[in-house]
C-alpha positions as CSV (number, residue, x, y, z in Angstrom):
1,M,-9.0,-12.8,5.9
2,T,-11.6,-14.8,3.7
3,A,-13.7,-13.5,0.9
4,F,-16.8,-14.3,3.0
5,S,-15.4,-12.1,6.1
6,A,-14.7,-9.4,3.8
7,R,-18.2,-9.6,2.4
8,A,-19.8,-9.6,5.8
9,L,-17.8,-6.4,6.8
10,G,-19.1,-4.8,3.7
11,A,-22.7,-5.7,4.6
12,V,-22.2,-4.1,7.8
13,A,-21.7,-0.8,6.1
14,E,-25.1,-1.2,4.7
15,V,-27.1,-1.3,8.0
16,A,-24.6,0.5,10.4
17,G,-25.4,3.9,9.2
18,A,-24.3,6.5,11.7
19,S,-22.4,4.1,13.8
20,I,-19.9,3.4,11.1
21,P,-17.3,6.3,11.8
22,Q,-16.5,5.4,15.3
23,H,-15.8,1.7,14.0
24,L,-13.4,2.8,11.1
25,P,-10.3,2.0,12.9
26,V,-11.6,-1.5,13.6
27,L,-13.1,-2.1,9.9
28,M,-10.6,-0.5,7.7
29,P,-7.2,-1.9,8.7
30,P,-8.2,-5.9,8.2
31,L,-9.4,-5.1,4.8
32,L,-6.5,-3.1,3.5
33,E,-4.5,-5.9,5.2
34,A,-6.5,-8.4,2.8
35,C,-5.2,-6.4,-0.3
36,A,-1.8,-6.2,1.1
37,S,-1.7,-10.3,1.8
38,A,-3.0,-10.8,-1.8
39,V,0.1,-8.8,-3.1
40,R,2.6,-10.3,-0.7
41,N,1.0,-13.9,-1.5
42,A,1.4,-13.4,-5.3
43,S,5.3,-12.8,-4.9
44,S,5.8,-15.5,-2.4
45,R,4.2,-18.0,-4.7
46,L,6.2,-17.6,-7.6
47,L,8.3,-20.5,-6.5
48,A,5.2,-22.9,-6.3
49,S,4.0,-25.1,-9.1
50,A,2.1,-23.6,-12.1
51,A,-1.1,-25.2,-11.3
52,D,-0.9,-24.3,-7.5
53,T,-0.1,-20.9,-8.2
54,R,-2.9,-20.6,-10.6
55,C,-5.4,-21.5,-8.1
56,A,-3.7,-19.6,-5.1
57,L,-3.8,-16.5,-7.1
58,R,-7.3,-16.9,-8.1
59,Q,-8.5,-17.2,-4.5
60,D,-6.0,-14.3,-3.4
61,A,-7.4,-12.1,-6.2
62,A,-11.1,-12.9,-5.2
63,V,-10.3,-12.0,-1.4
64,A,-8.7,-9.0,-2.6
65,D,-11.7,-7.7,-5.0
66,T,-14.1,-8.5,-2.1
67,A,-12.1,-6.7,0.3
68,R,-11.8,-3.7,-1.9
69,A,-15.4,-3.7,-2.6
70,A,-16.2,-3.8,1.1
71,A,-13.7,-0.9,1.9
72,Q,-15.4,1.1,-0.9
73,S,-19.0,0.4,0.6
74,I,-17.7,1.1,4.2
75,I,-16.0,4.5,3.5
76,L,-19.0,5.9,1.3
77,S,-21.2,5.1,4.1
78,V,-19.6,7.4,6.3
79,D,-22.0,10.4,6.8
80,E,-21.2,14.0,6.0
81,G,-20.3,15.2,9.5
82,Y,-17.4,12.5,9.6
83,I,-15.8,13.1,6.6
84,Y,-12.7,14.3,8.4
85,Q,-12.4,10.8,10.3
86,A,-12.8,8.8,6.9
87,V,-9.9,11.1,5.3
88,A,-7.8,10.5,8.4
89,E,-8.3,6.7,8.2
90,L,-7.3,6.8,4.5
91,L,-4.3,8.9,5.3
92,R,-3.3,6.5,8.2
93,G,-3.3,3.6,5.7
94,M,-0.9,5.3,3.5
95,E,1.5,5.5,6.5
96,D,1.3,1.7,7.2
97,A,4.6,-0.4,7.1
98,R,3.1,-2.7,4.4
99,V,3.3,-2.1,1.1
100,G,0.0,-3.5,0.1
101,C,-1.8,-1.6,2.7
102,R,-0.3,1.8,1.4
103,A,-1.1,1.1,-2.0
104,A,-4.8,0.0,-1.2
105,S,-5.2,3.0,0.6
106,A,-4.0,5.4,-2.0
107,R,-6.2,3.8,-4.5
108,L,-9.1,3.8,-1.9
109,T,-8.8,7.5,-1.6
110,G,-9.0,8.3,-5.0
111,F,-12.1,6.2,-5.3
112,Y,-13.4,8.1,-2.4
113,V,-13.0,11.2,-3.8
114,Q,-14.3,10.4,-7.1
115,E,-17.6,8.7,-5.7
116,A,-18.3,10.6,-2.5
117,A,-21.8,12.4,-2.4
118,F,-20.3,15.1,-0.6
119,D,-18.4,18.2,-1.1
120,L,-14.6,17.3,-0.2
121,S,-13.4,20.5,-1.3
122,S,-12.5,21.4,2.3
123,H,-10.4,18.3,2.4
124,M,-8.6,18.5,-1.0
125,E,-5.3,20.0,0.4
126,T,-4.9,17.5,3.2
127,I,-5.7,14.7,0.9
128,I,-3.0,16.0,-1.8
129,G,-0.2,16.7,0.8
130,A,-1.3,19.6,3.1
131,P,-0.4,19.1,7.0
132,V,-3.3,17.5,8.8
133,Q,-3.0,19.2,12.1
134,A,-6.2,21.1,11.5
135,Y,-8.0,17.6,12.0
136,A,-6.6,17.9,15.5
137,S,-9.7,19.5,17.1
138,H,-12.0,16.7,15.8
139,F,-10.1,14.2,17.8
140,T,-10.1,13.9,21.6
141,G,-8.3,11.8,24.2
142,L,-6.9,8.3,22.7
143,T,-8.5,8.8,19.3
144,R,-5.8,11.6,18.7
145,A,-3.6,8.7,17.9
146,R,-5.6,8.3,14.9
147,I,-4.3,11.7,13.4
148,P,-1.9,10.8,10.4
149,S,1.2,12.7,10.3
150,T,2.4,12.7,6.7
151,G,0.5,10.1,4.7
152,A,-1.0,12.1,2.1
153,L,-0.9,11.2,-1.7
154,V,2.2,13.6,-2.9
155,S,4.2,12.0,-0.1
156,Q,3.6,8.8,-1.4
157,L,5.2,9.4,-4.6
158,A,8.4,9.3,-2.7
159,D,7.5,5.6,-1.6
160,V,10.4,3.1,-2.1
161,D,7.7,0.7,-3.6
162,T,6.8,1.2,-7.2
163,E,3.3,-0.2,-6.8
164,V,2.7,2.4,-4.0
165,V,4.1,5.2,-6.4
166,R,1.8,3.9,-9.1
167,S,-1.3,3.9,-6.8
168,A,-0.5,7.2,-5.8
169,W,-0.2,8.7,-9.1
170,T,-3.8,7.2,-10.1
171,A,-5.3,8.5,-7.0
172,L,-4.0,11.9,-7.8
173,V,-5.4,11.8,-11.2
174,D,-8.8,10.9,-9.7
175,V,-8.5,13.8,-7.0
176,T,-7.5,16.4,-9.2
177,A,-10.2,15.6,-11.6
178,K,-12.5,16.4,-9.2
179,I,-11.2,20.0,-8.6
180,P,-13.0,22.5,-11.3
181,K,-10.4,23.8,-13.6
182,E,-10.9,27.5,-12.3
183,E,-9.9,26.3,-8.9
184,L,-6.7,24.7,-9.7
185,H,-4.2,27.2,-9.3
186,L,-5.7,27.8,-5.4
187,Y,-3.7,24.3,-5.0
188,V,-0.5,25.1,-6.6
189,H,1.3,26.2,-3.2
190,C,-0.4,23.0,-1.4
191,L,1.3,21.1,-4.3
192,R,4.6,22.7,-4.2
193,D,5.1,22.4,-0.5
194,A,4.1,18.7,-0.6
195,V,6.4,18.0,-3.5
196,N,9.2,19.6,-1.7
197,T,8.6,17.5,1.4
198,A,8.5,14.3,-0.9
199,R,12.0,15.3,-2.5
200,D,13.4,16.0,1.0
201,K,12.2,12.3,2.2
202,V,14.1,11.0,-1.0
203,R,17.1,13.0,-0.2
204,A,17.2,11.8,3.5
205,R,16.8,8.2,2.5
206,Q,19.8,8.6,-0.2
207,V,22.2,10.1,2.5
208,F,21.1,7.4,5.0
209,V,22.2,4.6,2.3
210,C,25.4,6.3,1.5
211,V,26.3,6.6,5.1
212,R,25.5,3.0,5.5
213,I,27.6,1.9,2.5
214,C,30.5,4.0,3.5
């Protein structure tokens, strides 16, 4: 994706209005992929010449910044009645096989919670780490495939990539900052369960590695 294409997608959000939610599965993945490509390209170009690398990295950074701004514009344009769909799409991004997509989606989630004009309190547990089955009633037919399984922020703390973990921590700080202090205790159970799930993922991965080595 080019910076021009990313800007064009961002401009769509300003005029599409109520039609944005149904197009989120089409709009969000390429923007997250643009951020993922920037991260991947930065690593692959370490072997290139210094001059070429600097030029390429500037271009990648420009595309990533434009894609990030477009994604932010699109996610903030979602109407209040479709918050569940926006959150579900963000969580799906955190399940992506590509490291850059997972990291970008985590950062975008923190941004969304911080900047959304609507009350997201009823979605906080899902964003932090509660099961997302409650979202099933909002999806019908083929769109049920858009329901994420485990891609919440605390789960990302068990990711194998340090950039994803760092992004998840940053997003969690943004999310918890929006919860009133007098309500934080209400999320202890949700957080404990999410941490236990993340811990189990790490243990399962360690056992798998041990079995492969043995």
